[in-house]
Rosetta silent file (secondary structure, phi, psi, omega in degrees, C-alpha in Angstrom):
SEQUENCE: MEPYAHLKTAQELREEGNREFKGGYYDAAAAKYRAALRKDNNWALLHCNLALCFAKQEKWEECVQAATACLAAPSCDAATSRKALLHRSRAYRASPHRRAEADLDHARADLERALETDPANKVLRRGGARPL
SCORE:     score description
SCORE:     0.000 S_00000001
   1 L     0.000  136.591 -177.984  100.130  116.559  199.119 S_00000001
   2 L   -74.526  153.304  179.669  100.176  114.011  196.363 S_00000001
   3 L   -60.668  142.605  176.831  103.080  111.544  196.080 S_00000001
   4 L    66.788   12.374  178.582  106.050  112.756  194.054 S_00000001
   5 H   -60.882  -29.962 -179.737  104.715  116.320  193.880 S_00000001
   6 H   -66.461  -16.345  179.740  108.181  117.482  194.890 S_00000001
   7 H   -89.978   -9.676 -178.633  109.480  116.118  191.573 S_00000001
   8 L   -76.599  150.479  177.006  107.132  118.203  189.456 S_00000001
   9 L   -84.296  164.344  176.509  108.340  121.359  187.767 S_00000001
  10 H   -59.060  -38.511  179.872  106.809  124.771  188.329 S_00000001
  11 H   -63.952  -43.002  179.099  105.399  124.582  184.783 S_00000001
  12 H   -63.549  -42.624  178.775  103.705  121.241  185.456 S_00000001
  13 H   -65.071  -38.887  177.225  102.208  122.564  188.689 S_00000001
  14 H   -61.606  -45.253  179.753  101.018  125.707  186.892 S_00000001
  15 H   -62.305  -40.468  176.487   99.302  123.616  184.222 S_00000001
  16 H   -64.062  -40.927  177.237   97.598  121.512  186.907 S_00000001
  17 H   -61.975  -40.856  178.351   96.530  124.717  188.642 S_00000001
  18 H   -62.312  -40.274  178.083   95.099  126.040  185.392 S_00000001
  19 H   -64.711  -43.069  177.986   93.036  122.861  184.960 S_00000001
  20 H   -61.766  -42.479 -179.729   91.732  123.120  188.530 S_00000001
  21 H   -61.339  -47.608 -179.117   90.889  126.795  187.963 S_00000001
  22 H   -61.094  -29.134  177.402   88.993  126.069  184.751 S_00000001
  23 L   -82.340   -3.982  179.746   86.999  123.454  186.651 S_00000001
  24 L    86.012   11.719  179.964   86.076  126.008  189.306 S_00000001
  25 L   -95.018   76.824 -170.935   88.230  124.377  191.999 S_00000001
  26 H   -69.180  -35.521  176.274   89.843  127.579  193.208 S_00000001
  27 H   -64.032  -44.188  179.625   91.276  126.196  196.460 S_00000001
  28 H   -65.421  -41.022  178.424   92.924  123.341  194.565 S_00000001
  29 H   -62.824  -44.508  179.180   94.209  125.734  191.910 S_00000001
  30 H   -60.336  -39.109  178.745   95.634  128.040  194.571 S_00000001
  31 H   -63.326  -40.718  178.266   97.417  125.081  196.184 S_00000001
  32 H   -65.911  -43.351  179.761   99.007  124.171  192.834 S_00000001
  33 H   -64.998  -39.690  177.514  100.081  127.760  192.201 S_00000001
  34 H   -62.910  -42.506  178.698  101.566  128.004  195.709 S_00000001
  35 H   -62.314  -40.738  178.020  103.487  124.761  195.131 S_00000001
  36 H   -65.449  -38.298  179.304  104.776  126.137  191.820 S_00000001
  37 H   -66.987  -28.070  174.889  105.804  129.382  193.529 S_00000001
  38 H   -66.080  -24.183  177.913  107.875  127.372  196.029 S_00000001
  39 H   -88.789  -32.522 -179.433  109.849  126.220  192.996 S_00000001
  40 L  -149.301   88.194 -176.497  109.996  129.620  191.263 S_00000001
  41 L   -73.972   -9.417 -178.912  108.907  132.562  193.399 S_00000001
  42 L   -94.381    4.259 -178.220  109.896  135.070  190.702 S_00000001
  43 L   -83.447   99.593 -174.153  107.312  133.869  188.174 S_00000001
  44 H   -57.474  -40.433 -177.102  104.935  136.830  188.053 S_00000001
  45 H   -61.051  -33.891  177.108  102.183  134.992  186.197 S_00000001
  46 H   -64.924  -43.216  176.863  101.861  132.475  189.053 S_00000001
  47 H   -61.836  -39.540 -179.669  101.354  135.304  191.544 S_00000001
  48 H   -66.766  -43.056  177.323   98.777  136.835  189.190 S_00000001
  49 H   -61.991  -40.614  178.320   96.934  133.521  188.812 S_00000001
  50 H   -63.344  -41.129  177.634   96.941  133.136  192.583 S_00000001
  51 H   -59.951  -40.739  179.307   95.497  136.648  192.948 S_00000001
  52 H   -67.564  -38.542  175.159   92.662  135.723  190.600 S_00000001
  53 H   -57.064  -46.775 -179.859   91.949  132.534  192.594 S_00000001
  54 H   -64.486  -38.398  178.466   91.650  134.642  195.729 S_00000001
  55 H   -63.795  -41.806  179.232   89.417  137.157  193.950 S_00000001
  56 H   -61.010  -29.533 -179.484   87.099  134.366  192.789 S_00000001
  57 L   -95.658    2.998 -177.427   86.792  133.292  196.434 S_00000001
  58 L    58.432   36.036  173.200   86.423  136.892  197.650 S_00000001
  59 L   -95.547   78.491 -167.570   89.582  136.567  199.738 S_00000001
  60 H   -66.283  -41.032 -178.683   90.404  140.201  199.156 S_00000001
  61 H   -65.441  -41.181  177.337   93.388  140.656  201.457 S_00000001
  62 H   -65.698  -35.448  177.120   95.107  137.591  199.981 S_00000001
  63 H   -62.523  -45.589  178.132   94.304  138.919  196.520 S_00000001
  64 H   -59.355  -44.687 -178.580   96.006  142.232  197.320 S_00000001
  65 H   -63.851  -44.624 -179.246   99.082  140.397  198.628 S_00000001
  66 H   -66.837  -41.382  179.258   99.349  138.085  195.609 S_00000001
  67 H   -65.755  -38.983  177.964   98.842  140.919  193.122 S_00000001
  68 H   -65.194  -40.274  176.957  101.452  143.030  194.911 S_00000001
  69 H   -63.611  -37.579  177.288  103.902  140.096  194.799 S_00000001
  70 H   -60.098  -48.253 -177.810  103.197  139.771  191.079 S_00000001
  71 H   -65.009  -26.917 -179.925  104.027  143.416  190.468 S_00000001
  72 H   -85.339  -14.648 -177.132  107.280  143.065  192.442 S_00000001
  73 L   -69.717  138.477 -178.764  108.413  139.965  190.545 S_00000001
  74 L   -60.834  -25.779 -176.765  111.266  140.556  188.082 S_00000001
  75 L   -88.982    9.743 -175.663  109.415  138.666  185.340 S_00000001
  76 L   -74.934  110.015  178.398  106.324  140.906  185.447 S_00000001
  77 L   -92.017 -179.438 -174.749  105.656  142.104  181.897 S_00000001
  78 H   -61.850  -43.290 -177.698  103.114  144.726  180.797 S_00000001
  79 H   -66.845  -42.904  179.584  100.230  142.292  180.239 S_00000001
  80 H   -68.332  -39.016  177.524  100.720  140.519  183.556 S_00000001
  81 H   -60.559  -43.833 -179.966  101.151  143.837  185.330 S_00000001
  82 H   -60.069  -44.230  179.155   97.878  145.096  183.860 S_00000001
  83 H   -64.625  -44.467 -178.948   96.032  141.993  185.121 S_00000001
  84 H   -63.593  -40.892  178.111   97.604  142.229  188.579 S_00000001
  85 H   -63.081  -39.788  178.430   96.719  145.913  188.843 S_00000001
  86 H   -65.404  -45.580  178.674   93.126  145.141  187.877 S_00000001
  87 H   -60.662  -44.411 -177.545   92.879  142.311  190.439 S_00000001
  88 H   -67.790  -39.129  177.800   94.381  144.501  193.149 S_00000001
  89 H   -61.417  -45.206  177.898   92.134  147.444  192.297 S_00000001
  90 H   -61.484  -41.862 -179.353   89.048  145.243  192.530 S_00000001
  91 H   -65.280  -41.433  176.892   90.244  143.814  195.842 S_00000001
  92 H   -58.133  -40.737 -177.430   90.845  147.285  197.268 S_00000001
  93 H   -77.148  -30.144 -173.835   87.293  148.252  196.324 S_00000001
  94 H   -91.190  -24.279 -175.041   85.622  145.006  197.415 S_00000001
  95 L   -66.051  129.696  176.599   87.357  144.303  200.715 S_00000001
  96 L   -69.253  -16.392  179.785   85.239  145.130  203.770 S_00000001
  97 L   -89.584   -4.133 -176.092   88.504  145.897  205.589 S_00000001
  98 L  -123.874   70.032 -178.392   89.550  148.488  203.045 S_00000001
  99 L  -108.896    2.007 -179.842   86.959  151.223  203.146 S_00000001
 100 L   -72.460  155.992  178.704   89.214  154.171  203.879 S_00000001
 101 H   -59.109  -34.200  179.015   89.607  156.890  201.275 S_00000001
 102 H   -62.155  -37.358  178.662   93.293  155.945  200.960 S_00000001
 103 H   -67.561  -40.340  176.914   92.317  152.430  199.848 S_00000001
 104 H   -66.684  -33.884  174.512   89.968  153.826  197.219 S_00000001
 105 H   -63.335  -41.355  176.784   92.797  156.113  196.101 S_00000001
 106 H   -61.525  -42.385  179.650   95.008  153.022  195.730 S_00000001
 107 H   -60.827  -45.986  178.819   92.286  151.353  193.665 S_00000001
 108 H   -64.305  -41.399  179.936   92.023  154.375  191.365 S_00000001
 109 H   -63.330  -39.070  177.840   95.807  154.641  191.060 S_00000001
 110 H   -63.808  -42.678  178.402   96.059  150.978  190.081 S_00000001
 111 H   -64.615  -41.910  178.802   93.448  151.432  187.362 S_00000001
 112 H   -62.838  -41.563  178.930   95.175  154.565  186.068 S_00000001
 113 H   -64.056  -40.377  177.988   98.523  152.755  186.002 S_00000001
 114 H   -65.980  -40.893  178.796   96.950  149.850  184.112 S_00000001
 115 H   -62.950  -30.881  177.344   95.317  152.238  181.640 S_00000001
 116 H   -60.447  -31.745 -178.464   98.717  153.774  180.904 S_00000001
 117 H   -85.289  -18.730 -178.475   99.809  150.412  179.486 S_00000001
 118 L  -153.604   76.010 -175.056   96.622  149.886  177.456 S_00000001
 119 L   -61.331  -22.167 -177.819   94.567  153.078  176.972 S_00000001
 120 L   -90.392   -3.043 -176.704   92.081  151.389  174.639 S_00000001
 121 L   -65.210  116.318 -174.825   91.198  148.574  177.070 S_00000001
 122 H   -67.193  -37.659  179.012   87.417  148.747  177.532 S_00000001
 123 H   -63.259  -45.148  179.951   87.391  146.937  180.891 S_00000001
 124 H   -66.536  -38.085 -179.996   89.942  149.318  182.321 S_00000001
 125 H   -66.431  -27.489  176.310   88.145  152.338  180.869 S_00000001
 126 L   -85.147   11.231  178.818   84.962  151.225  182.669 S_00000001
 127 L    80.999   22.905  179.138   86.895  151.251  185.914 S_00000001
 128 L    76.516   12.416 -176.882   87.549  147.527  185.967 S_00000001
 129 L   -81.130   92.603  177.291   83.830  146.827  186.287 S_00000001
 130 L  -150.759  143.400 -179.553   83.568  143.364  184.843 S_00000001
 131 L   -63.886  144.580  177.127   82.445  140.146  186.480 S_00000001
 132 L   -72.533    0.000    0.000   85.225  137.946  187.766 S_00000001
């Protein structure tokens, strides 16, 4: 942990995480998002960003957990919810540990729920099939 990191705000940590993510440093970005979540665990967008970091690294179980935490956060708006549902749906389908029909049902349900918020979304209409 870097010196004085405890003095940074959740927003500052999020911005640092975003820079790490854009550079392709997903582990570093995830660490920044986790640090920000220790300051504000109800910030849905941080959970969603963390889910995407895990998806980029193919850490599917962690992606499901982060996306689920995002959806449970009080600050989760429609756009963030749609992203979290898409991340979680992809993780359900991609995880080697989630091959049961129930998991595929969860994936389909997440996509349907996301489509309810944005019926014209082309990515969602294609079943979330878009490269991460």
